[in-house]
N, C-alpha and C positions, 0 to 999 in steps of 0.2 A: 623474444627480442621485440616484437611489435608491441606486446603488452607493456614492457618496460618503457619503450619509446613513448607510448600513449600517456603513461603515467607522468613521465618527465615533461611532456608537452602540457599536460593538464596543470601540473604544479606551476609551470612557467606562466600559464595564462592567469591562474589565480593570483600569483605574486604580482604579475603585471597589472592586473585590475586593482589590487590593493595599493600598489605604488602610485597608480594613476589617481586613485581616490585620495591618497595622502597629498599628492601634488595639488589637487583641487583645493584641499583645505589649507595647505601651507602658503599658497600664494594669493589667497582670497581672504579679505578684500585687499586689493593693491592700489585702489584709487577711490574716488568719490562714489558713494552710493546715493542714488536719488530716490526719494519717496514722493511720488506724484499725488497731490491732493486735488480732488474735484471742487473743493470749496475755498472761499477766500480766507485770509487770516482772521482768527478770532472765533471761527465756527468750530464746534466740538471736534469734528474730524481733523481739522488743522491743528488744534491745540494738542490732541492726543498724538498726532503724527510727529509734532515737534518735540514733545516730551520723549517719545520713543527714539527719535533720531539722536537726541543728545545722549541717551543711554548707550545706543549702539556705537556712537562716535567714541565715547569713553572706553568702551570694550575693545573696539577694533584698532583704535589709534589712527583711524582714517576718517575723513569728513563724511558725515551722513547728513544730507540736507533735504528740506521739503521744498518742492516746487509746486506752486499753485497754478493749475491749469483749469480755470473755471470756464463754464459755458455749457449750454445744451444739456442741462440736467445731469452733468457728470460724464456725458459722452465724449467731450473733448479730451478729458484726462484719460479715460479708459482706452480710447483709440490710440493715444500716444504710447501708452504702455503696451498695448497689444502689438504695435508695430516695432517696439524697441528690440534691440539685440537681446536674446535670451541668455545673457551672460552673468546674471545675478547682480547687476548694477542699477537696475531700474525696477522699483516697486510701485504698486498702486495701493494706497489706503482707501478703502471703499466702504460703502454702506449698502443696504438693501435696494437702494435706488438703482444700483448697477444691474440687478436682476430685473427690476420693473421696466427698465428701458427696453428690454427685449420684447415686452408686450405692448408698449405704447408708442414705440418709434417704428415708422414704416420700413426703414432700411438702415441697419447698422453696418459699419465697415468691418465688424468683428463679431465673433460669437461669444456671448457672455460666459459660457462654460468652457468650451474647448480651446479658446485662444488664451486661456490663463491657467497658471499653475497655483492652486491654493497654497497658502503658507500657514496662516493661523487666523482664527477669530480672536481678536484682541479683547473685545468687550461686547456687552449687550446693554440695551437701555431699558429703563422702566416705562418707556413710552413717551408720549407728548403731553403737554399741558394745554387744555382748552382755556384760552384767555379771552377776555372781553372787557369793554368799558361801558357796556350797556347797563341800564338800571334794572338788572336782574341779579338774583342771589343764588340761583341754582340752575342746573341743566333743565329741570322741569319748567322753570319760569322762562328760560331761553327758548325752549321748544314751543311753549305757549305763545310767546311773542312771534316766533318764526311762522306760526300758523295764521297770524294776523297780517304779517307783511313779510315780503321776501328779504331774507338776511343776506349779507355779503361776508365772504371769508377770504383772508389773505393766505396765499400758498406760494411755494417756491418752484413751481413748474409742474407740467403734466406728468403724472406718474410718481412724482415726489411723495414721500410719506405724508407731508403736510396736505397734499391734494387728496390722497387716499383717505385720510382721516375725515376730511370734510365730506367726501362722497359717502363714506360709511355712516356718518351722522345723518345725512339726508335720508339714506336708505332705511336705517333703523328707526329713525324718529318720524318718518313720513313727511319730511320737509322738502322744499325746493329752494336752494340757495344759489347765489352767484359767486363763482370762484374768481378771485382777482389775483393774477400772477405777478410775482416780484422776482427780481434778480439780486436784490440787496437787502440788508437788515432793516430797511425802511418799513417793512411790513408791520413791525411792532409799533413804530412811530405813528403810522396811520391808524392803527387800532386805538392807540392812546388818544389821538385827536378826534376819533369818531368818523374818520373818512371811510373806514371799513369796520364792520360790526364785530368780527371775531377772528381768531386765528388759532392754529395748533403749532406750537413750537417746542423745542427741546426743553426739558425740565430745568436743565442747567441755566438756560437763558431766562426762563420764566421766574425762577426763585427771586432774584434781586428786584425784578419788576413788581412782583406781588408783595414782597416784603416792604418795598418803599411806597406801596399804595398806588402805584401808577396803573396797574391793571388787576383784575380779579381772576383767580384760577377757579374754574367751576368743577373740573375733573381732570384725571389723567387717563391715558388710553391703554396702559399696560394692565397686567393682571394683579399687580400688587402695588401698594403705596410706596412712594419714594420716602425713605426714612426722615430726611430733613424737610419734608413737605407733607408730613403725616396727616395734617388737617384736611388735605384735599382727597376726596374719594375717587375710586376708579369708576369708569363707566359701567363696568360689570356690577359693582356694588349698587349702582343706581338703577339696575334692572335691565341693562343692555347686555345680556348674557354672552352673546357672541361678538362683543366688541373688544378686540384684542389687537392693538397695533403697537408693536415694539420695533426697535431698530437694532442693528448690529454694526460693528466696525471690524474690518478684517484687512489682511494683507494679501495681495496677489502679485505673482511674478508673471512675465510673459510665458506662454506655453513653451515647453522644451528647455526650460532653465535646468541646468544640472541638478540632480536630486540632492547631491551633497550640499549645494549652496542653499537650496530650499530648506533642508533640514537644519543647517546652521542658523539661518535667520529665524526659523521657527523656535529653536531652542533658546537663542539669545533674547528673542522677543518675549518668550514665556518667562524667562528669568527676570527681564526688565519689569514685568508686571508686578513683581514682588518688591520692587524698589519703593522707597518712601515718596520719590518724586512722581512716579506713575500712579501710586495709590492715591496721592492727593488729587491729581487730575481726575482720576476715575470717581473718587468719592464725591467730589464737588461738581462733577459733570453730568450727574443724573444717570449714570450707568454703573455696571459692575464688571469685574475682570472675568475672562473666560480662559484664554490661552489654549485653545484646542489644537490638535495635531493637524497636519496637512490633509490627512484622510478624513478626519472628522469635519473639518471646514468644507472640504469638497462635497461631502454628503449633505451638509447643511445647505449649500448653494443649490444643489440639485433639488432638494426638497422644497426650498423656498421658491425655486422656479415654478414648480407645480402648484404650490400654494398661491403664489401671486397671480399666476395665469388664471386660476379658478376664481379668485376674488375679483380681479379686474374685469373679468367677463361678467360676473354678477353685477358689478357696479356700472357696467356699460362703458367702460373705458377702453377704447380701441385705438389702434394706430391712427 
């Protein structure tokens, strides 16, 4: 009798769990889903987030919006998501700067790993473009000039990928440069005017500036050339063998978000990456689609935490 009762109870528990799972799926989403972006409108992160939001909106029949929470190198946006209710209605579209902040900020109100639930890595970049308006035609000439006088470079904040790229150039080329921080897209304007000597920016932003003759692209920081920018060599091709700076874009939920909701957003986001709309954004944005699982993205974040910690220590970048 006890064995029979145990089996009945077990079956009831399994059925109950299944029904609960179905309930999560059936009533979700029932209201607005918010994707919090750490960057202002027009930046690659925001453009990708808005394209994804539209596809999810179409799929769910519920509003999916992008909220721009800029400031503090992405910390403002990440903190807002970490504190949000873990109910599947607040997402964070993030980049590798999220992980870097753990190494360059003295005190964060959240843990970059444990306070978030990985959803998916949407895309990865080909790297950044090294742009300048100086009278040089190559990285070799730029380095030679930099050894005659101190160069300046525009970047988007301490620990930002644009900052890391500048520090790595200093380290690998034996230069001493001055970093000039910016909060706005004015950094390219100031490079064009000659106020600042050079900058590292996303390839997507660089292409029209180079094609119009406003700036020169001397190299890209990834391991392979961007297809529509094929005339521009990589830093590795130019002899900087361990120069590899690429970026990634991913989605995070607050920790403890129900697994069913994490998985649903992952699957729908992965499907959206195959749509013509997102393919167009990705192809013109200087990056390529990934669509990794929550587990795979979580593994990447932990690996990147170790990698960035080691790299930033080598570059002397401390909180």
